[in-house]
C-alpha positions in Angstrom: 0.0 0.0 0.0 2.8 2.4 0.9 6.3 2.3 -0.5 9.2 4.2 1.0 12.4 4.7 -1.1 15.4 6.0 0.7 18.6 7.6 -0.7 21.7 9.1 0.8 23.9 7.7 3.5 27.4 6.4 3.1 30.8 6.8 4.7 32.0 10.0 6.3 34.7 11.1 8.8 33.8 12.2 12.3 32.7 15.8 12.2 31.4 15.6 8.7 27.9 15.8 7.3 25.5 13.5 5.4 21.9 13.9 4.2 19.2 11.3 3.8 16.0 11.5 1.9 12.9 9.3 1.7 10.0 9.5 -0.8 6.7 7.9 0.0 4.2 6.7 -2.6 1.0 4.7 -2.6 -2.1 5.2 -0.5 -1.2 8.2 1.7 -3.5 9.8 4.1 -3.3 13.3 5.5 -2.1 13.5 9.0 0.7 11.0 8.6 4.0 11.3 10.4 7.3 10.7 8.7 10.6 10.1 10.3 13.9 8.3 10.7 14.9 5.5 13.0 18.2 3.7 13.3 19.2 0.3 14.4 22.4 -1.5 15.2 22.1 -5.3 14.7 21.0 -6.9 18.0 19.5 -3.7 19.3 16.0 -2.2 19.2 15.2 0.2 16.5 15.2 3.7 18.0 13.7 7.0 16.9 16.1 9.6 15.5 13.6 12.2 14.5 10.1 12.6 13.1 7.9 15.3 11.7 4.2 15.8 11.4 2.3 17.0 8.4 2.2 20.4 10.2 5.9 20.5 10.6 6.1 19.7 14.3 9.4 17.9 15.0 10.7 15.5 17.6 14.3 14.5 18.1 16.2 12.0 20.1 18.3 13.7 22.7 21.5 12.3 21.2 21.0 14.1 17.9 19.4 17.4 19.0 21.4 20.4 17.7 23.2 18.2 15.1 20.4 16.7 13.0 17.6 18.5 11.2 14.5 16.8 9.8 12.3 18.5 7.2 9.7 17.4 4.7 8.3 18.5 1.4 4.5 17.8 1.5 4.0 18.2 -2.2 6.8 15.6 -2.9 5.8 13.3 -0.1 9.5 13.4 0.9 11.3 13.6 4.2 14.9 14.7 4.7 17.4 14.3 7.4 20.4 16.6 7.4 23.1 15.2 9.7 25.9 17.5 10.8 28.8 17.0 13.3 28.5 13.3 12.9 30.1 11.0 15.5 31.2 7.4 15.3 28.3 6.4 17.5 25.9 7.6 14.8 27.0 4.7 12.7 23.9 2.6 12.1 21.4 1.5 9.5 18.9 4.3 9.1 15.3 3.5 8.3 12.6 5.8 6.9 9.3 5.5 8.7 5.8 6.6 7.8 3.0 6.2 10.4 -0.6 6.6 9.5 -3.8 5.1 10.7 -1.9 3.4 13.6 0.2 1.5 11.1 4.0 1.8 10.5 5.6 1.5 7.1 9.3 1.1 6.7 12.0 1.7 4.1 14.7 -0.9 3.5 17.3 1.1 5.3 20.4 2.9 4.4 23.8 2.5 6.0 25.5 5.5 7.6 29.1 4.9 8.7 31.1 7.5 10.6 34.8 6.8 10.9 36.9 8.2 13.8 
């Protein structure tokens, strides 16, 4: 019903920047929330940041002041600008869309920060 296609990510040195984007398609309802989660193998997936259709944002404490989430409503796209990256930000990042109490996930994109 809903497809999420991610792009971006890659390898960067500590202190550097990367950006992610995710475009949603399919049966989309107004009022959905889009965001990014990350997960290290063996650990629970955790919220990085999300943003409502009205632009209200929510960030994990560990990324506040370094990451910025935004979205283009017309393009059904959410962006994550990641600055001042740290090695502990290394993870697989998953795009998420939540609507009607259901979560949709992208396939994930690897972000690796070298020290």
